[in-house]
Structures are given as C-alpha cells and as structure tokens.
N, C-alpha and C positions, 0 to 999 in steps of 0.2 A: 116427575122424573125419578123420585125415590121409589115410588110404587112400581114403576115400569122396570127398574133394575131388579127389584125384589121378585117380580113375576118371571123375569128372565132367569134368575138364579134358581127359583123353584122348578121351572120347566126343565132347566138343564139337569138339576139333581134327579128329577123324576125320570128323565130320559136315560141318565146314567144307571140308575137302579134297574130300570126295565131291561136295558141291554145286558147288565150283569146277570140278572136272573135268567134271561134267555140263553146266554152263553153257558152259564153254570149248569143248566139243565141238560145241555148236550155234551159237555166236556168229558163226561165219563164214557161216552160212546166212541168206539174205535173209528168210525167213519168221520168223526169230527176232526180228527187229526189228519192233516195232509201227509205228514211224514211221522209215523209213530216214533216214540222215544226209542233210542237204541239201547240194547243191553250189551254187556261185555262179551257175550258169546254169540252175538248176532251173526247170521250168515250174510256174507256179502256176495253179490252176484259176480262171479268170476268165470272166465272161459276155462276150458280144461287145461290142466298143467301141460307145459311144453316138454313132454317126454321124448327121449330119443327113440327112434323107430325100433320096435321089437324088444324094448326093455321093460315094459309094464304089461301085465301085472307081474310083479317080482316073484310071486308065489309059484309061477310056472316052473322056475328053476329051484327056488329056495325051499319049496315044500319037500323036496327029495334030500335036502342037505341037513346035517345035524348042525344047529346053530353053534358058532364058536365066538364067544364074547371077548376073546383075548385080543388086545390091541396089537396089530401087526401090519406089515406091508402086504398088500394083496398081490398074489403072484399068479393066480390062475384066471380069475375073472375080474372085471372092472379095473384092469391095470391102467386104463386111460384116465381114471379119476385121480386127480391130485388135489389135495387140500392146500391151496395157496392163498395167501392174503386173507386168511379166515381163521386166525389163531391155530395154525396147523400143528403146533407143538402141544396144544391143549385139546384139540378136537379129535374125535374118532367117529367112525360111521354110526355106531350105535348111540351116539349122543342125540342123533336126530331120527334115525331109522329104528323101528321097533325090532327087537331081537326075535320074537316068536312069530309076528305077523308082518312080513316085509312089505305088504301092500298098504301099510299104515306108517305114519310118522309118530314119534313119541315126544310128548312135552316133558319138561323137567318133573312135573308132578306124577308122571307115569301114565297119564291119560293118552290113549291112542286117538289120533285124528287122521282124517283122509288127506290126501295130497292137495285137494282143492281148498283145504283150510290151512295150508302151509304158512300163510301170513301170521297165524297165531304162534307157530314155531319160531319164525324169524323175529317176531315181536318180543319174545322172551329176552333176547340179548340186545335187540335194536329197538328199544321202547320209543325213543324219539322219532325214529323213522316210521314205526308202526302208527304212532299217533298222527303224524303228518300224512301218512298213506290213507288212514281212515277219513281224514278231512279233505283229501284230494290235493294236498300240497306236494307230496312226494309220490312219484309214479304217475301212471296215467289212469284217469277216471273219465268215463263217458256217461251220458244219461241226462236226465232232466234235473234242474236245480231243486225242484220240490217233489221229485218222484223217485222211481227206481234208478239206481246208478249201477254201472258195471265197472269193476276195477280189474286191472291186470295184477296177477300174482307177482311177488318179488322175482320169481324164477323166469318170468317173461322178459325181464330186462337184465337180471343178474344171474350168472351161473352160481348155483348154491355152493359149489365146492371151490370156486374161485370168483367171488363176487365183485372184486374191484374192476372197474373199467380199464382197459388198456389205454395208455396215454396216446393222444393223437396230436399231430402237428396242426397248429392253427393255419387257416387259409391266409394268403397274403392280403394286405389291405387293397381296396379298390384303387384302380389307377385314377389319377387326377385328370379330369378333362382339360385339354390344353387351351380351350377358348374361354375359360373362366377368368374374370378380371378381378 
C-alpha cells in the first residue's frame, strides 16, 4: 500500500512538471493567449460616434475661423448646446475639444484623441464609470466572453453636454388577478 501511494505521488509530480514545461514553452507566444493582456491605451471596438447630421468634421467650418479660447456664451453657432448637469460653471468647450484641431478631442495632458476614443476623455473625470465600462458593468457591451467585444461609447447613451438622464415616471404595478386565492 505504501509503495502504491509513492508511485501515484511520483506519477502525479512528473505529470505536473511535464504540463508546466509544455505550457511555459508556449506562454510567450501571442496565439497562446485567448485574450491578450490589456494595456491602458488599448483600442476598444466601438461603433462610430453618434454625431448630429452635418456637424462633423468640425474643420469644415472651423478651419476658416480664428480660434478664440475666451470662455463665453456662444451666440452665432452651436447655440443649442447647453452645458447642464455637467459642472457647467467649471466647464468650457475647450476643456474637451481641441483649440487648433476641432476634429479631435483633448485630454488634460494635451494629447489629442479621435472622437471614437472619447471614453478616455470621459474617464479622466469619471474613473469609476470608465473602469466599470471597460469591464462591461456600466454601459452596453456585446461580443464573446473570451473574444473581441464591442462597446458603446459614453455618447451613445449620454449627451456629453447634458449627460444626466431625464427623470421618468415609473410604470404602475401590475393588476392583481381577481381569481387568485
């Protein structure tokens, strides 16, 4: 009985070492990983941003204008945009939109990003939501659990200038069936 237990332990140890060596030999190869490790600046698959018809590219109009960085009420264009429920007393257009290239957004660091990377811009102030969005907890994510995933941008659900959802009235409770005893 003692010898048999010893043989089983040795066989188990040899099998473990064999598996470890086989896996370690392939671990450095990219194809070994079903989902490669994520980096901080990884691109997420997102559909195109939900631009209002005829508003993008911004450079079609802004390339002819001299940039004015002064905080002010817009009176000629974009008068329909109101910063509400989004720190409106502290925010200004150029906190997010790049002064020189209006087809780009601007991070706090000054880095320019495309509108399809706007999740990085939103994530600067809304870190908890950004973390949850990347994990599929906040927002909508489709795709395979171990493969490519497609995310919706923040702007697909939230108006970036007025992101809070409007309150809605709850539906009434269901009617109680009369024949229940």
